[in-house]
C-alpha positions as CSV (number, residue, x, y, z in Angstrom):
1,M,-7.4,-17.9,-16.6
2,A,-4.9,-17.5,-13.8
3,S,-5.5,-19.4,-10.6
4,Y,-4.7,-16.4,-8.4
5,Q,-5.6,-12.7,-8.1
6,I,-3.0,-10.2,-6.9
7,Y,-5.3,-7.9,-5.0
8,E,-3.5,-5.8,-2.3
9,F,-0.2,-4.0,-1.7
10,N,0.9,-2.5,1.6
11,G,-2.7,-2.5,2.8
12,V,-3.9,-0.6,-0.4
13,A,-6.4,-2.3,-2.7
14,L,-5.1,-2.8,-6.2
15,P,-7.4,-2.0,-9.2
16,L,-10.5,-4.2,-8.8
17,Y,-12.0,-4.0,-12.3
18,N,-10.6,-5.8,-15.4
19,P,-7.6,-7.1,-13.4
20,E,-4.6,-8.6,-15.3
21,A,-1.4,-9.8,-13.6
22,D,1.9,-11.3,-14.6
23,H,2.2,-14.6,-12.6
24,S,5.5,-15.6,-14.1
25,T,8.1,-17.2,-11.8
26,G,11.0,-15.1,-13.0
27,S,14.2,-16.5,-14.6
28,V,16.7,-18.7,-12.9
29,P,20.4,-17.6,-13.3
30,S,22.6,-20.2,-15.0
31,T,24.2,-22.7,-12.7
32,L,26.8,-23.8,-15.3
33,R,30.4,-22.8,-15.0
34,P,33.3,-23.5,-17.3
35,S,35.8,-25.9,-15.8
36,I,38.9,-27.7,-16.9
37,G,37.8,-30.3,-19.5
38,G,34.2,-29.3,-19.6
39,I,31.3,-27.6,-17.7
40,F,30.5,-27.8,-14.0
41,D,27.0,-27.4,-12.5
42,V,27.5,-25.6,-9.3
43,Y,24.1,-26.5,-7.9
44,G,24.2,-30.2,-8.9
45,A,20.8,-31.8,-8.2
46,R,19.6,-29.0,-5.9
47,Q,16.8,-26.7,-7.0
48,R,17.9,-23.2,-8.0
49,L,15.3,-20.4,-7.6
50,P,15.3,-16.9,-9.2
51,D,17.2,-14.3,-7.2
52,T,14.7,-11.5,-8.1
53,V,11.3,-11.4,-9.8
54,Q,9.6,-8.5,-11.5
55,F,5.9,-8.7,-12.3
56,G,3.1,-6.4,-13.4
57,V,-0.4,-5.8,-12.3
58,R,-3.0,-4.0,-14.5
59,G,-6.5,-2.9,-13.7
60,T,-9.1,-0.2,-13.4
61,Y,-10.2,2.0,-10.5
62,A,-13.9,3.0,-10.8
63,A,-15.8,5.9,-9.3
64,G,-18.7,3.7,-8.3
65,N,-22.4,4.3,-8.4
66,G,-23.8,7.0,-6.2
67,S,-22.2,8.7,-3.2
68,T,-20.3,7.0,-0.4
69,L,-22.1,7.3,2.9
70,L,-20.8,6.8,6.5
71,V,-21.7,3.4,8.1
72,D,-20.8,1.6,11.3
73,H,-19.1,-1.8,11.7
74,A,-22.4,-3.6,11.1
75,G,-22.9,-1.7,7.8
76,R,-25.7,0.5,9.1
77,Y,-25.9,4.1,8.0
78,I,-24.8,6.7,10.7
79,I,-27.2,9.6,10.7
80,T,-27.2,13.1,12.2
81,H,-29.5,14.3,14.9
82,S,-31.9,15.5,12.2
83,G,-31.9,12.0,10.6
84,S,-29.7,12.8,7.6
85,R,-27.2,10.4,6.3
86,I,-23.5,11.6,6.4
87,L,-21.8,12.0,3.0
88,V,-18.2,10.8,3.0
89,A,-17.4,11.2,-0.7
90,S,-19.0,11.8,-4.1
91,P,-18.3,9.3,-6.8
92,L,-15.5,11.4,-8.2
93,Q,-14.0,12.0,-4.8
94,W,-14.0,8.3,-4.2
95,L,-12.1,7.7,-7.4
96,R,-9.5,10.3,-6.6
97,L,-9.0,8.8,-3.1
98,Q,-8.3,5.4,-4.6
99,V,-5.9,6.9,-7.1
100,D,-4.0,9.2,-4.7
101,T,-3.7,6.3,-2.1
102,M,-2.1,4.1,-4.8
103,R,0.2,6.8,-6.2
104,A,1.6,7.4,-2.7
105,Q,3.0,3.8,-2.7
106,I,5.5,4.5,-5.5
107,G,9.0,3.3,-4.4
108,V,7.6,1.8,-1.2
109,R,8.5,-1.7,0.0
110,G,5.6,-3.5,1.5
111,T,3.5,-6.7,1.6
112,I,1.8,-7.7,-1.6
113,R,-1.0,-10.3,-1.4
114,R,-2.7,-12.8,-3.8
115,R,-5.7,-15.0,-3.3
116,R,-7.2,-18.0,-5.0
117,W,-10.0,-17.4,-7.5
118,D,-11.7,-20.6,-6.4
119,D,-11.4,-19.8,-2.7
120,T,-10.7,-16.1,-1.9
121,T,-10.2,-16.9,1.8
122,V,-6.8,-18.6,0.9
123,T,-4.3,-15.8,0.7
124,Q,-0.5,-15.7,0.3
125,W,2.1,-12.9,0.4
126,K,5.5,-11.6,-0.6
127,T,7.6,-8.6,0.3
128,A,7.9,-6.4,-2.8
129,R,8.6,-2.8,-3.9
130,L,6.5,-0.8,-6.3
131,L,8.9,0.3,-9.1
132,S,6.6,2.1,-11.5
133,L,3.1,3.3,-11.9
134,Q,1.4,4.3,-15.1
135,E,-2.1,5.9,-15.2
136,K,-4.1,6.0,-18.4
137,S,-7.3,7.9,-19.0
138,N,-9.5,8.9,-21.9
139,T,-12.0,11.7,-22.5
140,Q,-15.0,9.4,-22.3
141,A,-14.2,8.0,-18.8
142,R,-11.8,10.5,-17.3
143,T,-14.1,11.2,-14.3
144,G,-15.5,7.7,-14.0
145,M,-12.4,5.4,-14.0
146,A,-8.6,5.3,-14.1
147,E,-6.6,2.5,-15.7
148,Y,-3.4,1.5,-14.0
149,D,-0.2,-0.4,-14.9
150,L,1.9,-1.3,-11.9
151,L,5.4,-2.9,-11.9
152,F,6.7,-4.6,-8.7
153,E,10.0,-6.2,-7.8
154,T,10.7,-8.8,-5.1
155,A,13.6,-10.9,-3.8
156,H,11.0,-13.6,-2.7
157,A,11.0,-16.3,-5.4
158,A,8.0,-18.0,-3.7
159,W,4.7,-16.8,-2.2
160,R,4.3,-17.4,1.6
161,S,1.2,-18.8,3.3
162,F,-0.9,-16.3,5.2
163,A,0.0,-17.8,8.6
164,A,3.2,-19.5,9.9
165,S,3.2,-23.2,10.8
166,T,5.0,-24.1,14.0
167,V,5.9,-27.5,15.5
168,T,7.2,-27.8,19.1
169,E,8.8,-30.7,21.1
170,N,10.1,-31.0,24.7
171,L,13.8,-31.1,25.3
172,V,15.2,-33.5,28.0
173,A,18.6,-32.7,29.3
174,N,21.4,-34.6,27.5
175,N,19.0,-36.3,25.1
176,W,18.0,-36.1,21.5
177,C,14.4,-35.4,20.4
178,A,12.9,-35.8,17.0
179,L,10.9,-33.0,15.3
180,N,8.9,-33.5,12.2
181,V,8.6,-30.3,10.3
182,T,6.1,-30.5,7.4
183,S,6.2,-28.0,4.5
184,D,2.9,-28.1,2.6
185,G,4.0,-25.9,-0.2
186,N,5.6,-26.8,-3.6
187,A,8.9,-24.8,-3.0
188,P,11.8,-25.2,-0.6
189,V,11.7,-23.0,2.6
190,T,15.0,-21.2,3.2
191,D,14.0,-19.0,6.1
192,P,12.6,-21.1,9.0
193,T,13.0,-19.9,12.6
194,I,14.3,-22.1,15.4
195,T,13.4,-21.2,19.0
196,I,15.0,-22.9,22.0
197,A,13.2,-22.0,25.2
198,A,15.1,-23.1,28.3
199,S,13.4,-24.3,31.5
200,G,16.9,-25.0,33.0
201,T,20.3,-23.8,31.9
202,I,21.3,-24.9,28.4
203,T,25.0,-24.6,27.3
204,S,25.1,-26.8,24.2
205,I,22.6,-27.2,21.3
206,Q,22.9,-29.3,18.1
207,I,20.3,-29.5,15.2
208,V,20.8,-32.3,12.7
209,C,18.9,-33.4,9.6
210,M,20.9,-36.1,7.6
211,A,18.5,-36.0,4.6
212,L,19.1,-32.3,4.2
213,D,22.8,-32.3,5.1
214,V,22.1,-30.0,8.0
215,D,24.3,-29.8,11.1
216,L,23.9,-26.6,13.2
217,R,25.6,-26.1,16.6
218,W,25.6,-23.5,19.3
219,V,27.5,-23.2,22.6
220,G,27.1,-20.6,25.3
221,S,24.6,-20.3,28.1
222,V,20.8,-19.9,27.9
223,A,19.4,-19.3,31.4
224,S,16.1,-20.8,32.6
225,G,13.2,-18.7,31.3
226,R,15.3,-17.3,28.4
227,S,15.2,-18.2,24.7
228,L,17.7,-18.6,21.9
229,V,16.3,-17.7,18.4
230,I,18.0,-18.9,15.3
231,S,16.7,-17.1,12.2
232,C,17.8,-19.1,9.2
233,G,16.6,-16.5,6.7
234,A,18.3,-13.5,8.3
235,M,21.2,-15.7,9.4
236,S,21.1,-14.3,12.9
237,V,21.2,-15.8,16.4
238,L,19.7,-13.9,19.3
239,R,19.7,-14.8,23.0
240,A,17.0,-13.0,25.0
241,G,17.0,-10.5,22.1
242,V,20.8,-9.9,22.2
243,D,23.2,-11.0,19.5
244,A,24.7,-14.5,20.3
245,Y,26.1,-15.3,16.9
246,S,29.6,-15.9,18.3
247,G,28.5,-19.2,19.8
248,F,27.0,-20.5,16.5
249,A,28.8,-22.8,14.1
250,L,28.1,-25.1,11.1
251,G,29.1,-28.7,12.1
252,A,31.3,-31.1,10.2
253,G,28.2,-32.8,8.7
254,H,26.8,-29.5,7.3
255,M,26.8,-29.4,3.5
256,A,23.5,-27.7,2.8
257,R,23.2,-24.4,1.0
258,G,22.0,-22.1,3.8
259,W,21.3,-23.0,7.3
260,L,18.1,-25.1,7.2
261,P,16.6,-25.4,3.7
262,L,13.4,-27.3,4.3
263,A,12.2,-29.5,1.4
264,A,8.5,-29.8,0.5
265,G,7.0,-32.6,2.6
266,I,8.1,-34.0,5.9
267,N,11.6,-33.0,7.3
268,T,12.7,-34.9,10.4
269,L,15.1,-32.9,12.6
270,L,17.1,-34.3,15.5
271,V,17.7,-31.8,18.3
272,Y,20.1,-32.2,21.2
273,A,20.4,-29.9,24.3
274,D,22.3,-30.5,27.5
275,G,19.5,-28.8,29.5
276,P,15.7,-29.0,29.6
277,G,13.3,-26.8,27.7
278,T,11.4,-26.8,24.4
279,V,12.4,-26.5,20.7
280,A,10.0,-24.9,18.1
281,V,10.5,-24.6,14.4
282,G,8.3,-22.1,12.6
283,H,8.0,-21.4,8.9
284,Y,5.7,-20.2,6.1
285,N,4.7,-22.8,3.5
286,Q,5.9,-21.5,0.2
287,F,4.5,-21.7,-3.3
288,I,6.0,-20.9,-6.7
């Protein structure tokens, strides 16, 4: 039995009954390249994750038992002035609503979610696109249920935790501060976000992690009350919401693939600024 259930796409419930899903990780492209005198591994000791993953979800939508009646937020029936309950949908109408809502998602890119079977309050997500949708029916159950095969594609090799984790430290002018960023997943995080909030003018920033071969630098001017946001996944730099990439550079000590690839566990960053403020690093724990 799988440890997870893929249960929702773009806010639409996936088939609830007899659920089956492909939880494969996808395939890793070869990292070996022919070279003079032999073969060279372009990734060396670094972990290589799949570029894209396709996975299927199969299950059944059911008409349910009885009619669907209108209720309030507390689950109490809403009645008319004459005391009658309000009919929302018949069993067949409820089945058609589920089917039509799911069919409308073909070709859509949205958030797909999974949850643990042993603790359904723990959820994770990816961004994916619904590539194909197959509906199967038979004469015995054509008005009572609909069987669905769904195929999704994603560029996210890992699943993200439901909520982001953020750690913050104070910046003292012309000093270094240490920031311990803990990734509790089992996969590297390639898309953290670094936010420098200035409480005085800052013109020079450096972010270093020797263990990760990271050396990020930025020069410019961040006025008091403004923020500089470095998105390592999107590879963008915004100052007060406006592009400030021209001031960004990879330092001489930067040999990491990407900007700030956090490893699973504790990552100690050293951050320098020539003005006062705070530095925050936010990320989603990621799981293969």
